[in-house]
Every structure is written in structure tokens, then in C-alpha cells.
Biopython code that builds the backbone (N, CA, C, O; Angstrom):
import numpy as np
from Bio.PDB.StructureBuilder import StructureBuilder

atoms = [
    (1, "MET", "N", (-46.737, -69.232, -48.935)),
    (1, "MET", "CA", (-45.507, -69.221, -48.193)),
    (1, "MET", "C", (-44.865, -67.838, -48.328)),
    (1, "MET", "O", (-44.608, -67.394, -49.447)),
    (2, "PRO", "N", (-44.601, -67.148, -47.213)),
    (2, "PRO", "CA", (-43.976, -65.825, -47.280)),
    (2, "PRO", "C", (-42.504, -65.939, -47.658)),
    (2, "PRO", "O", (-41.793, -66.826, -47.184)),
    (3, "PHE", "N", (-42.063, -65.036, -48.509)),
    (3, "PHE", "CA", (-40.658, -64.954, -48.883)),
    (3, "PHE", "C", (-40.389, -63.564, -49.435)),
    (3, "PHE", "O", (-41.322, -62.801, -49.683)),
    (4, "PHE", "N", (-39.131, -63.235, -49.627)),
    (4, "PHE", "CA", (-38.788, -61.970, -50.257)),
    (4, "PHE", "C", (-37.526, -62.165, -51.082)),
    (4, "PHE", "O", (-36.734, -63.076, -50.840)),
    (5, "LYS", "N", (-37.365, -61.302, -52.042)),
    (5, "LYS", "CA", (-36.178, -61.310, -52.881)),
    (5, "LYS", "C", (-35.467, -59.983, -52.677)),
    (5, "LYS", "O", (-35.997, -58.935, -53.047)),
    (6, "PRO", "N", (-34.248, -60.014, -52.081)),
    (6, "PRO", "CA", (-33.527, -58.756, -51.884)),
    (6, "PRO", "C", (-33.201, -58.096, -53.220)),
    (6, "PRO", "O", (-32.972, -58.770, -54.224)),
    (7, "GLY", "N", (-33.186, -56.777, -53.212)),
    (7, "GLY", "CA", (-32.861, -56.025, -54.417)),
    (7, "GLY", "C", (-31.404, -56.147, -54.805)),
    (7, "GLY", "O", (-30.576, -56.606, -54.018)),
    (8, "ARG", "N", (-31.095, -55.733, -56.023)),
    (8, "ARG", "CA", (-29.724, -55.805, -56.520)),
    (8, "ARG", "C", (-28.895, -54.597, -56.101)),
    (8, "ARG", "O", (-27.671, -54.613, -56.229)),
    (9, "VAL", "N", (-29.539, -53.567, -55.608)),
    (9, "VAL", "CA", (-28.826, -52.348, -55.244)),
    (9, "VAL", "C", (-28.635, -52.316, -53.731)),
    (9, "VAL", "O", (-29.549, -52.629, -52.968)),
    (10, "GLY", "N", (-27.465, -51.941, -53.322)),
    (10, "GLY", "CA", (-27.212, -51.832, -51.898)),
    (10, "GLY", "C", (-25.746, -52.045, -51.611)),
    (10, "GLY", "O", (-24.998, -52.491, -52.481)),
    (11, "PRO", "N", (-25.333, -51.735, -50.416)),
    (11, "PRO", "CA", (-23.921, -51.921, -50.087)),
    (11, "PRO", "C", (-23.561, -53.401, -49.999)),
    (11, "PRO", "O", (-24.340, -54.221, -49.513)),
    (12, "ASN", "N", (-22.386, -53.713, -50.471)),
    (12, "ASN", "CA", (-21.847, -55.068, -50.355)),
    (12, "ASN", "C", (-20.641, -54.997, -49.430)),
    (12, "ASN", "O", (-19.608, -54.428, -49.783)),
    (13, "TYR", "N", (-20.778, -55.568, -48.267)),
    (13, "TYR", "CA", (-19.716, -55.531, -47.272)),
    (13, "TYR", "C", (-18.840, -56.775, -47.416)),
    (13, "TYR", "O", (-19.331, -57.855, -47.743)),
    (14, "SER", "N", (-17.543, -56.611, -47.171)),
    (14, "SER", "CA", (-16.638, -57.746, -47.337)),
    (14, "SER", "C", (-15.925, -58.149, -46.052)),
    (14, "SER", "O", (-15.438, -59.276, -45.961)),
    (15, "GLU", "N", (-15.846, -57.271, -45.056)),
    (15, "GLU", "CA", (-15.171, -57.589, -43.805)),
    (15, "GLU", "C", (-16.124, -57.353, -42.636)),
    (15, "GLU", "O", (-16.808, -56.332, -42.567)),
    (16, "PHE", "N", (-16.151, -58.318, -41.723)),
    (16, "PHE", "CA", (-17.077, -58.278, -40.598)),
    (16, "PHE", "C", (-16.350, -58.617, -39.310)),
    (16, "PHE", "O", (-15.295, -59.252, -39.321)),
    (17, "ILE", "N", (-16.926, -58.188, -38.210)),
    (17, "ILE", "CA", (-16.563, -58.719, -36.902)),
    (17, "ILE", "C", (-17.797, -59.505, -36.448)),
    (17, "ILE", "O", (-18.920, -59.007, -36.518)),
    (18, "THR", "N", (-17.577, -60.728, -35.986)),
    (18, "THR", "CA", (-18.688, -61.630, -35.697)),
    (18, "THR", "C", (-18.673, -62.047, -34.235)),
    (18, "THR", "O", (-17.623, -62.341, -33.662)),
    (19, "PHE", "N", (-19.856, -62.066, -33.648)),
    (19, "PHE", "CA", (-20.044, -62.454, -32.259)),
    (19, "PHE", "C", (-20.933, -63.695, -32.211)),
    (19, "PHE", "O", (-21.887, -63.817, -32.979)),
    (20, "GLU", "N", (-20.615, -64.600, -31.312)),
    (20, "GLU", "CA", (-21.359, -65.855, -31.188)),
    (20, "GLU", "C", (-22.218, -65.834, -29.931)),
    (20, "GLU", "O", (-21.922, -65.134, -28.963)),
    (21, "GLY", "N", (-23.272, -66.607, -29.973)),
    (21, "GLY", "CA", (-24.122, -66.796, -28.810)),
    (21, "GLY", "C", (-24.658, -68.213, -28.810)),
    (21, "GLY", "O", (-24.975, -68.761, -29.866)),
    (22, "ILE", "N", (-24.762, -68.808, -27.636)),
    (22, "ILE", "CA", (-25.380, -70.129, -27.518)),
    (22, "ILE", "C", (-26.544, -70.035, -26.540)),
    (22, "ILE", "O", (-26.686, -69.049, -25.817)),
    (23, "SER", "N", (-27.359, -71.056, -26.528)),
    (23, "SER", "CA", (-28.591, -71.022, -25.742)),
    (23, "SER", "C", (-28.360, -71.334, -24.267)),
    (23, "SER", "O", (-29.045, -72.174, -23.682)),
    (24, "VAL", "N", (-27.397, -70.655, -23.682)),
    (24, "VAL", "CA", (-27.112, -70.767, -22.246)),
    (24, "VAL", "C", (-27.131, -69.357, -21.670)),
    (24, "VAL", "O", (-26.482, -68.448, -22.189)),
    (25, "GLU", "N", (-27.885, -69.194, -20.592)),
    (25, "GLU", "CA", (-28.023, -67.882, -19.971)),
    (25, "GLU", "C", (-28.087, -68.069, -18.463)),
    (25, "GLU", "O", (-28.901, -68.843, -17.959)),
    (26, "GLY", "N", (-27.229, -67.360, -17.751)),
    (26, "GLY", "CA", (-27.234, -67.455, -16.291)),
    (26, "GLY", "C", (-26.939, -68.848, -15.778)),
    (26, "GLY", "O", (-27.445, -69.246, -14.729)),
    (27, "GLY", "N", (-26.114, -69.602, -16.518)),
    (27, "GLY", "CA", (-25.763, -70.959, -16.111)),
    (27, "GLY", "C", (-26.812, -72.007, -16.448)),
    (27, "GLY", "O", (-26.617, -73.185, -16.149)),
    (28, "ARG", "N", (-27.900, -71.614, -17.052)),
    (28, "ARG", "CA", (-28.972, -72.544, -17.412)),
    (28, "ARG", "C", (-29.002, -72.744, -18.922)),
    (28, "ARG", "O", (-28.918, -71.776, -19.678)),
    (29, "ASN", "N", (-29.120, -73.982, -19.360)),
    (29, "ASN", "CA", (-29.222, -74.280, -20.779)),
    (29, "ASN", "C", (-30.691, -74.260, -21.190)),
    (29, "ASN", "O", (-31.518, -74.987, -20.639)),
    (30, "TYR", "N", (-30.992, -73.418, -22.165)),
    (30, "TYR", "CA", (-32.346, -73.340, -22.723)),
    (30, "TYR", "C", (-32.347, -74.203, -23.977)),
    (30, "TYR", "O", (-31.936, -73.754, -25.047)),
    (31, "TYR", "N", (-32.794, -75.404, -23.847)),
    (31, "TYR", "CA", (-32.715, -76.454, -24.863)),
    (31, "TYR", "C", (-33.137, -75.960, -26.247)),
    (31, "TYR", "O", (-34.306, -75.647, -26.471)),
    (32, "MET", "N", (-32.178, -75.891, -27.170)),
    (32, "MET", "CA", (-32.398, -75.569, -28.580)),
    (32, "MET", "C", (-33.139, -74.245, -28.792)),
    (32, "MET", "O", (-33.919, -74.127, -29.737)),
    (33, "ASN", "N", (-32.915, -73.272, -27.949)),
    (33, "ASN", "CA", (-33.630, -72.001, -28.028)),
    (33, "ASN", "C", (-32.775, -70.964, -28.774)),
    (33, "ASN", "O", (-31.861, -70.375, -28.198)),
    (34, "ALA", "N", (-33.083, -70.752, -30.054)),
    (34, "ALA", "CA", (-32.323, -69.810, -30.882)),
    (34, "ALA", "C", (-32.534, -68.372, -30.431)),
    (34, "ALA", "O", (-31.665, -67.528, -30.653)),
    (35, "THR", "N", (-33.661, -68.074, -29.808)),
    (35, "THR", "CA", (-33.902, -66.719, -29.318)),
    (35, "THR", "C", (-32.926, -66.367, -28.201)),
    (35, "THR", "O", (-32.363, -65.273, -28.190)),
    (36, "VAL", "N", (-32.725, -67.277, -27.275)),
    (36, "VAL", "CA", (-31.757, -67.057, -26.198)),
    (36, "VAL", "C", (-30.352, -66.946, -26.786)),
    (36, "VAL", "O", (-29.568, -66.099, -26.358)),
    (37, "ALA", "N", (-30.032, -67.785, -27.751)),
    (37, "ALA", "CA", (-28.714, -67.747, -28.389)),
    (37, "ALA", "C", (-28.486, -66.404, -29.083)),
    (37, "ALA", "O", (-27.395, -65.841, -28.997)),
    (38, "TYR", "N", (-29.505, -65.890, -29.767)),
    (38, "TYR", "CA", (-29.364, -64.604, -30.451)),
    (38, "TYR", "C", (-29.206, -63.466, -29.451)),
    (38, "TYR", "O", (-28.426, -62.540, -29.675)),
    (39, "ARG", "N", (-29.945, -63.536, -28.350)),
    (39, "ARG", "CA", (-29.807, -62.525, -27.307)),
    (39, "ARG", "C", (-28.384, -62.541, -26.748)),
    (39, "ARG", "O", (-27.810, -61.484, -26.487)),
    (40, "GLN", "N", (-27.814, -63.727, -26.564)),
    (40, "GLN", "CA", (-26.441, -63.823, -26.062)),
    (40, "GLN", "C", (-25.446, -63.248, -27.065)),
    (40, "GLN", "O", (-24.485, -62.590, -26.665)),
    (41, "ALA", "N", (-25.655, -63.483, -28.358)),
    (41, "ALA", "CA", (-24.779, -62.904, -29.380)),
    (41, "ALA", "C", (-24.876, -61.378, -29.346)),
    (41, "ALA", "O", (-23.861, -60.690, -29.449)),
    (42, "CYS", "N", (-26.087, -60.851, -29.202)),
    (42, "CYS", "CA", (-26.273, -59.394, -29.117)),
    (42, "CYS", "C", (-25.595, -58.827, -27.882)),
    (42, "CYS", "O", (-24.944, -57.785, -27.961)),
    (43, "LEU", "N", (-25.734, -59.488, -26.752)),
    (43, "LEU", "CA", (-25.096, -59.015, -25.527)),
    (43, "LEU", "C", (-23.572, -59.069, -25.647)),
    (43, "LEU", "O", (-22.876, -58.191, -25.137)),
    (44, "ASN", "N", (-23.054, -60.100, -26.322)),
    (44, "ASN", "CA", (-21.612, -60.170, -26.549)),
    (44, "ASN", "C", (-21.145, -59.000, -27.417)),
    (44, "ASN", "O", (-20.099, -58.407, -27.153)),
    (45, "ALA", "N", (-21.916, -58.674, -28.442)),
    (45, "ALA", "CA", (-21.578, -57.538, -29.303)),
    (45, "ALA", "C", (-21.647, -56.229, -28.517)),
    (45, "ALA", "O", (-20.749, -55.394, -28.627)),
    (46, "ILE", "N", (-22.686, -56.046, -27.739)),
    (46, "ILE", "CA", (-22.847, -54.827, -26.946)),
    (46, "ILE", "C", (-21.689, -54.670, -25.961)),
    (46, "ILE", "O", (-21.110, -53.590, -25.842)),
    (47, "ASN", "N", (-21.358, -55.740, -25.266)),
    (47, "ASN", "CA", (-20.274, -55.677, -24.285)),
    (47, "ASN", "C", (-18.924, -55.417, -24.943)),
    (47, "ASN", "O", (-18.028, -54.861, -24.307)),
    (48, "TYR", "N", (-18.765, -55.808, -26.196)),
    (48, "TYR", "CA", (-17.539, -55.514, -26.931)),
    (48, "TYR", "C", (-17.528, -54.064, -27.425)),
    (48, "TYR", "O", (-16.508, -53.380, -27.337)),
    (49, "LEU", "N", (-18.663, -53.603, -27.942)),
    (49, "LEU", "CA", (-18.743, -52.264, -28.527)),
    (49, "LEU", "C", (-18.658, -51.144, -27.494)),
    (49, "LEU", "O", (-18.150, -50.063, -27.794)),
    (50, "MET", "N", (-19.147, -51.389, -26.290)),
    (50, "MET", "CA", (-19.141, -50.331, -25.272)),
    (50, "MET", "C", (-17.741, -49.754, -25.055)),
    (50, "MET", "O", (-17.580, -48.541, -25.187)),
    (51, "PRO", "N", (-16.728, -50.548, -24.733)),
    (51, "PRO", "CA", (-15.401, -49.939, -24.566)),
    (51, "PRO", "C", (-14.725, -49.599, -25.902)),
    (51, "PRO", "O", (-13.970, -48.629, -25.979)),
    (52, "ALA", "N", (-14.987, -50.384, -26.945)),
    (52, "ALA", "CA", (-14.334, -50.139, -28.239)),
    (52, "ALA", "C", (-14.741, -48.798, -28.832)),
    (52, "ALA", "O", (-13.931, -48.125, -29.469)),
    (53, "MET", "N", (-16.002, -48.407, -28.623)),
    (53, "MET", "CA", (-16.513, -47.155, -29.193)),
    (53, "MET", "C", (-16.764, -46.091, -28.121)),
    (53, "MET", "O", (-17.190, -44.980, -28.435)),
    (54, "ASP", "N", (-16.502, -46.429, -26.864)),
    (54, "ASP", "CA", (-16.778, -45.536, -25.735)),
    (54, "ASP", "C", (-18.264, -45.182, -25.684)),
    (54, "ASP", "O", (-18.643, -44.018, -25.551)),
    (55, "TRP", "N", (-19.088, -46.219, -25.794)),
    (55, "TRP", "CA", (-20.544, -46.070, -25.767)),
    (55, "TRP", "C", (-21.106, -46.595, -24.459)),
    (55, "TRP", "O", (-20.474, -47.393, -23.768)),
    (56, "THR", "N", (-22.303, -46.133, -24.131)),
    (56, "THR", "CA", (-23.060, -46.710, -23.020)),
    (56, "THR", "C", (-23.767, -47.967, -23.532)),
    (56, "THR", "O", (-23.784, -48.235, -24.734)),
    (57, "PHE", "N", (-24.340, -48.719, -22.620)),
    (57, "PHE", "CA", (-25.105, -49.902, -23.008)),
    (57, "PHE", "C", (-26.234, -49.513, -23.957)),
    (57, "PHE", "O", (-26.458, -50.170, -24.974)),
    (58, "ALA", "N", (-26.941, -48.442, -23.615)),
    (58, "ALA", "CA", (-28.078, -48.000, -24.433)),
    (58, "ALA", "C", (-27.637, -47.604, -25.840)),
    (58, "ALA", "O", (-28.323, -47.921, -26.812)),
    (59, "GLN", "N", (-26.504, -46.916, -25.962)),
    (59, "GLN", "CA", (-26.015, -46.521, -27.284)),
    (59, "GLN", "C", (-25.665, -47.741, -28.134)),
    (59, "GLN", "O", (-26.000, -47.788, -29.318)),
    (60, "ALA", "N", (-24.995, -48.726, -27.538)),
    (60, "ALA", "CA", (-24.635, -49.940, -28.273)),
    (60, "ALA", "C", (-25.891, -50.724, -28.660)),
    (60, "ALA", "O", (-25.963, -51.288, -29.752)),
    (61, "TYR", "N", (-26.868, -50.757, -27.774)),
    (61, "TYR", "CA", (-28.134, -51.454, -28.041)),
    (61, "TYR", "C", (-28.870, -50.806, -29.221)),
    (61, "TYR", "O", (-29.347, -51.495, -30.122)),
    (62, "ILE", "N", (-28.950, -49.491, -29.197)),
    (62, "ILE", "CA", (-29.621, -48.771, -30.291)),
    (62, "ILE", "C", (-28.859, -48.948, -31.593)),
    (62, "ILE", "O", (-29.470, -49.083, -32.653)),
    (63, "PHE", "N", (-27.534, -48.949, -31.529)),
    (63, "PHE", "CA", (-26.711, -49.167, -32.712)),
    (63, "PHE", "C", (-27.072, -50.482, -33.393)),
    (63, "PHE", "O", (-27.217, -50.530, -34.615)),
    (64, "LEU", "N", (-27.219, -51.551, -32.607)),
    (64, "LEU", "CA", (-27.548, -52.859, -33.195)),
    (64, "LEU", "C", (-28.915, -52.851, -33.873)),
    (64, "LEU", "O", (-29.157, -53.629, -34.796)),
    (65, "GLY", "N", (-29.808, -51.976, -33.416)),
    (65, "GLY", "CA", (-31.119, -51.873, -34.038)),
    (65, "GLY", "C", (-31.105, -51.106, -35.344)),
    (65, "GLY", "O", (-32.037, -51.219, -36.140)),
    (66, "ALA", "N", (-30.052, -50.320, -35.578)),
    (66, "ALA", "CA", (-29.995, -49.489, -36.779)),
    (66, "ALA", "C", (-28.914, -49.915, -37.766)),
    (66, "ALA", "O", (-28.997, -49.587, -38.949)),
    (67, "ALA", "N", (-27.919, -50.626, -37.305)),
    (67, "ALA", "CA", (-26.789, -51.017, -38.159)),
    (67, "ALA", "C", (-27.179, -52.165, -39.089)),
    (67, "ALA", "O", (-28.103, -52.921, -38.790)),
    (68, "PRO", "N", (-26.478, -52.296, -40.216)),
    (68, "PRO", "CA", (-26.763, -53.397, -41.146)),
    (68, "PRO", "C", (-26.119, -54.705, -40.678)),
    (68, "PRO", "O", (-25.225, -55.238, -41.333)),
    (69, "ILE", "N", (-26.585, -55.208, -39.543)),
    (69, "ILE", "CA", (-26.022, -56.438, -38.993)),
    (69, "ILE", "C", (-26.626, -57.646, -39.707)),
    (69, "ILE", "O", (-27.684, -57.561, -40.330)),
    (70, "GLU", "N", (-25.935, -58.750, -39.598)),
    (70, "GLU", "CA", (-26.398, -59.990, -40.210)),
    (70, "GLU", "C", (-26.401, -61.071, -39.143)),
    (70, "GLU", "O", (-25.358, -61.363, -38.558)),
    (71, "GLY", "N", (-27.551, -61.668, -38.883)),
    (71, "GLY", "CA", (-27.661, -62.740, -37.908)),
    (71, "GLY", "C", (-27.906, -64.062, -38.601)),
    (71, "GLY", "O", (-28.674, -64.143, -39.560)),
    (72, "ARG", "N", (-27.250, -65.096, -38.109)),
    (72, "ARG", "CA", (-27.414, -66.429, -38.695)),
    (72, "ARG", "C", (-27.543, -67.483, -37.607)),
    (72, "ARG", "O", (-26.841, -67.457, -36.596)),
    (73, "ILE", "N", (-28.446, -68.395, -37.844)),
    (73, "ILE", "CA", (-28.556, -69.556, -36.965)),
    (73, "ILE", "C", (-27.583, -70.580, -37.516)),
    (73, "ILE", "O", (-27.727, -71.043, -38.648)),
    (74, "GLY", "N", (-26.586, -70.934, -36.705)),
    (74, "GLY", "CA", (-25.511, -71.758, -37.220)),
    (74, "GLY", "C", (-25.481, -73.179, -36.726)),
    (74, "GLY", "O", (-24.806, -74.008, -37.337)),
    (75, "GLY", "N", (-26.161, -73.505, -35.672)),
    (75, "GLY", "CA", (-26.041, -74.862, -35.159)),
    (75, "GLY", "C", (-27.230, -75.300, -34.347)),
    (75, "GLY", "O", (-27.225, -75.182, -33.121)),
    (76, "VAL", "N", (-28.240, -75.798, -35.003)),
    (76, "VAL", "CA", (-29.402, -76.318, -34.273)),
    (76, "VAL", "C", (-29.344, -77.836, -34.177)),
    (76, "VAL", "O", (-30.281, -78.464, -33.683)),
    (77, "VAL", "N", (-28.260, -78.423, -34.641)),
    (77, "VAL", "CA", (-28.110, -79.872, -34.558)),
    (77, "VAL", "C", (-27.212, -80.280, -33.397)),
    (77, "VAL", "O", (-27.046, -81.470, -33.129)),
    (78, "ASP", "N", (-26.636, -79.305, -32.711)),
    (78, "ASP", "CA", (-25.728, -79.569, -31.601)),
    (78, "ASP", "C", (-26.530, -79.661, -30.308)),
    (78, "ASP", "O", (-26.394, -78.813, -29.425)),
    (79, "ILE", "N", (-27.352, -80.673, -30.200)),
    (79, "ILE", "CA", (-28.234, -80.832, -29.040)),
    (79, "ILE", "C", (-27.390, -80.870, -27.775)),
    (79, "ILE", "O", (-26.415, -81.622, -27.745)),
    (80, "PRO", "N", (-27.691, -80.124, -26.747)),
    (80, "PRO", "CA", (-28.881, -79.318, -26.502)),
    (80, "PRO", "C", (-28.703, -77.835, -26.832)),
    (80, "PRO", "O", (-29.546, -77.016, -26.465)),
    (81, "ASN", "N", (-27.618, -77.484, -27.520)),
    (81, "ASN", "CA", (-27.329, -76.066, -27.753)),
    (81, "ASN", "C", (-27.820, -75.583, -29.103)),
    (81, "ASN", "O", (-27.830, -76.325, -30.086)),
    (82, "SER", "N", (-28.223, -74.338, -29.129)),
    (82, "SER", "CA", (-28.490, -73.631, -30.372)),
    (82, "SER", "C", (-27.416, -72.560, -30.460)),
    (82, "SER", "O", (-27.171, -71.850, -29.484)),
    (83, "ALA", "N", (-26.766, -72.430, -31.627)),
    (83, "ALA", "CA", (-25.696, -71.443, -31.797)),
    (83, "ALA", "C", (-26.101, -70.434, -32.859)),
    (83, "ALA", "O", (-26.644, -70.792, -33.903)),
    (84, "VAL", "N", (-25.827, -69.166, -32.573)),
    (84, "VAL", "CA", (-26.201, -68.069, -33.468)),
    (84, "VAL", "C", (-24.997, -67.150, -33.608)),
    (84, "VAL", "O", (-24.232, -66.974, -32.660)),
    (85, "SER", "N", (-24.831, -66.564, -34.788)),
    (85, "SER", "CA", (-23.770, -65.572, -34.975)),
    (85, "SER", "C", (-24.381, -64.257, -35.416)),
    (85, "SER", "O", (-25.405, -64.229, -36.099)),
    (86, "LEU", "N", (-23.744, -63.171, -35.018)),
    (86, "LEU", "CA", (-24.158, -61.825, -35.366)),
    (86, "LEU", "C", (-22.926, -61.122, -35.944)),
    (86, "LEU", "O", (-21.913, -60.975, -35.259)),
    (87, "SER", "N", (-23.017, -60.690, -37.199)),
    (87, "SER", "CA", (-21.881, -60.060, -37.875)),
    (87, "SER", "C", (-22.172, -58.589, -38.141)),
    (87, "SER", "O", (-23.267, -58.220, -38.566)),
    (88, "ILE", "N", (-21.161, -57.756, -37.880)),
    (88, "ILE", "CA", (-21.260, -56.313, -38.107)),
    (88, "ILE", "C", (-20.188, -55.938, -39.123)),
    (88, "ILE", "O", (-19.018, -56.264, -38.922)),
    (89, "PRO", "N", (-20.561, -55.256, -40.219)),
    (89, "PRO", "CA", (-19.545, -54.862, -41.199)),
    (89, "PRO", "C", (-18.566, -53.845, -40.618)),
    (89, "PRO", "O", (-18.975, -52.882, -39.970)),
    (90, "LEU", "N", (-17.287, -54.060, -40.852)),
    (90, "LEU", "CA", (-16.257, -53.177, -40.306)),
    (90, "LEU", "C", (-16.251, -51.806, -40.976)),
    (90, "LEU", "O", (-15.872, -50.817, -40.348)),
    (91, "SER", "N", (-16.661, -51.734, -42.224)),
    (91, "SER", "CA", (-16.560, -50.472, -42.965)),
    (91, "SER", "C", (-17.548, -49.401, -42.489)),
    (91, "SER", "O", (-17.460, -48.257, -42.934)),
    (92, "ILE", "N", (-18.478, -49.740, -41.603)),
    (92, "ILE", "CA", (-19.417, -48.724, -41.118)),
    (92, "ILE", "C", (-18.840, -47.920, -39.956)),
    (92, "ILE", "O", (-19.439, -46.937, -39.521)),
    (93, "PHE", "N", (-17.672, -48.338, -39.452)),
    (93, "PHE", "CA", (-17.039, -47.647, -38.333)),
    (93, "PHE", "C", (-16.012, -46.653, -38.844)),
    (93, "PHE", "O", (-15.422, -46.842, -39.907)),
    (94, "ASP", "N", (-15.805, -45.592, -38.074)),
    (94, "ASP", "CA", (-14.817, -44.584, -38.467)),
    (94, "ASP", "C", (-13.442, -44.870, -37.876)),
    (94, "ASP", "O", (-12.537, -44.044, -37.997)),
    (95, "ARG", "N", (-13.270, -46.027, -37.239)),
    (95, "ARG", "CA", (-11.988, -46.442, -36.662)),
    (95, "ARG", "C", (-11.890, -47.960, -36.679)),
    (95, "ARG", "O", (-12.880, -48.662, -36.888)),
    (96, "ASN", "N", (-10.704, -48.437, -36.461)),
    (96, "ASN", "CA", (-10.480, -49.880, -36.396)),
    (96, "ASN", "C", (-10.960, -50.378, -35.033)),
    (96, "ASN", "O", (-10.415, -49.984, -34.002)),
    (97, "ILE", "N", (-11.963, -51.231, -35.025)),
    (97, "ILE", "CA", (-12.482, -51.728, -33.749)),
    (97, "ILE", "C", (-12.025, -53.146, -33.452)),
    (97, "ILE", "O", (-12.411, -53.714, -32.430)),
    (98, "LEU", "N", (-11.216, -53.726, -34.318)),
    (98, "LEU", "CA", (-10.736, -55.080, -34.082)),
    (98, "LEU", "C", (-9.792, -55.096, -32.887)),
    (98, "LEU", "O", (-9.066, -54.130, -32.654)),
    (99, "PRO", "N", (-9.800, -56.180, -32.135)),
    (99, "PRO", "CA", (-8.922, -56.238, -30.959)),
    (99, "PRO", "C", (-7.455, -56.180, -31.374)),
    (99, "PRO", "O", (-7.003, -57.009, -32.163)),
    (100, "GLY", "N", (-6.731, -55.236, -30.864)),
    (100, "GLY", "CA", (-5.309, -55.099, -31.162)),
    (100, "GLY", "C", (-4.999, -54.784, -32.602)),
    (100, "GLY", "O", (-3.863, -54.963, -33.040)),
    (101, "GLY", "N", (-5.983, -54.318, -33.355)),
    (101, "GLY", "CA", (-5.756, -54.015, -34.771)),
    (101, "GLY", "C", (-5.585, -55.262, -35.597)),
    (101, "GLY", "O", (-5.028, -55.197, -36.694)),
    (102, "ALA", "N", (-6.049, -56.409, -35.104)),
    (102, "ALA", "CA", (-5.889, -57.683, -35.808)),
    (102, "ALA", "C", (-6.680, -57.690, -37.115)),
    (102, "ALA", "O", (-7.608, -56.902, -37.300)),
    (103, "GLY", "N", (-6.305, -58.571, -37.994)),
    (103, "GLY", "CA", (-7.058, -58.784, -39.220)),
    (103, "GLY", "C", (-6.815, -57.750, -40.292)),
    (103, "GLY", "O", (-7.594, -57.658, -41.241)),
    (104, "GLY", "N", (-5.752, -56.965, -40.171)),
    (104, "GLY", "CA", (-5.446, -55.998, -41.220)),
    (104, "GLY", "C", (-6.413, -54.822, -41.252)),
    (104, "GLY", "O", (-6.573, -54.167, -42.282)),
    (105, "GLY", "N", (-7.061, -54.557, -40.111)),
    (105, "GLY", "CA", (-7.975, -53.431, -40.055)),
    (105, "GLY", "C", (-7.258, -52.116, -40.306)),
    (105, "GLY", "O", (-6.037, -52.039, -40.163)),
    (106, "ARG", "N", (-7.989, -51.100, -40.671)),
    (106, "ARG", "CA", (-7.365, -49.829, -40.991)),
    (106, "ARG", "C", (-8.000, -48.710, -40.186)),
    (106, "ARG", "O", (-9.154, -48.810, -39.770)),
    (107, "ASP", "N", (-7.263, -47.676, -39.975)),
    (107, "ASP", "CA", (-7.768, -46.493, -39.293)),
    (107, "ASP", "C", (-8.432, -45.612, -40.349)),
    (107, "ASP", "O", (-7.743, -44.972, -41.143)),
    (108, "LEU", "N", (-9.740, -45.578, -40.362)),
    (108, "LEU", "CA", (-10.477, -44.849, -41.398)),
    (108, "LEU", "C", (-10.363, -43.348, -41.225)),
    (108, "LEU", "O", (-10.647, -42.599, -42.159)),
    (109, "THR", "N", (-9.954, -42.892, -40.052)),
    (109, "THR", "CA", (-9.834, -41.453, -39.854)),
    (109, "THR", "C", (-8.575, -40.902, -40.525)),
    (109, "THR", "O", (-8.446, -39.690, -40.698)),
    (110, "ALA", "N", (-7.644, -41.788, -40.904)),
    (110, "ALA", "CA", (-6.395, -41.346, -41.539)),
    (110, "ALA", "C", (-6.559, -41.154, -43.043)),
    (110, "ALA", "O", (-5.671, -40.597, -43.688)),
    (111, "ASP", "N", (-7.667, -41.599, -43.610)),
    (111, "ASP", "CA", (-7.891, -41.498, -45.065)),
    (111, "ASP", "C", (-8.147, -40.085, -45.509)),
    (111, "ASP", "O", (-8.352, -39.839, -46.698)),
]
sb = StructureBuilder()
sb.init_structure("model")
sb.init_model(0)
sb.init_chain("A")
sb.init_seg("    ")
for serial, (resi, resn, name, xyz) in enumerate(atoms, 1):
    if name == "N":
        sb.init_residue(resn, " ", resi, " ")
    sb.init_atom(name, np.array(xyz, "f"), 0.0, 1.0, " ", f" {name:<3s}", serial, name[0])
structure = sb.get_structure()
């Protein structure tokens, strides 16, 4: 059985912005498909990051491939939907990207 044990060294993030995705795409429900749900969570993150960071679609897409994001399958019992969340640590940004500065976010450029 394949498994891995993460190391003890590494960044520990405490604040995240999280995006949700469900297994519905283009008005069609893809029965219990976590892959479609994850793609929707990624697209939600990309569509949020583009104006927040003044990025193009390609820049936001590449960012998700390099950033320390965390994806979780959260609801495979909610038939017919599969729900997935994608969390991005806030401390990797040089500015507050939360909507309206909510959640006690800080402007990292002022430090």
C-alpha cells in the first residue's frame, strides 16, 4: 500500500482563503465526480485571483501549480454531488487579498 510521511520541517500556515467546488459543470451534474469538483474549485480560485492580484488566467493557473495549496475532498456522501475545497495560505501574498479586508487580514507591504 503506497503512503508517505510528511517531514517535520516546513512552513506551518495558520490562515487560508478557501474555495469550494462541486461536481456540476455547465449545468450538468457529474455524479460523484471529485475530479470535476476539484476543477471547479480551481476555476473559482483562478477567477478570484485574477482581479485580486491583477493576473491573467494563465498567471493564476500557473500560481496554483506552484503555490502550497491544500485540496480536500469534503463531501462524497452528498449524493449526487461531490464537494472539494482548495485552500491557499494568506501569508504567501504580499497584500491582503481577502474581500473587503475581511477576516483581520493585513497589508504585508506596510511591514
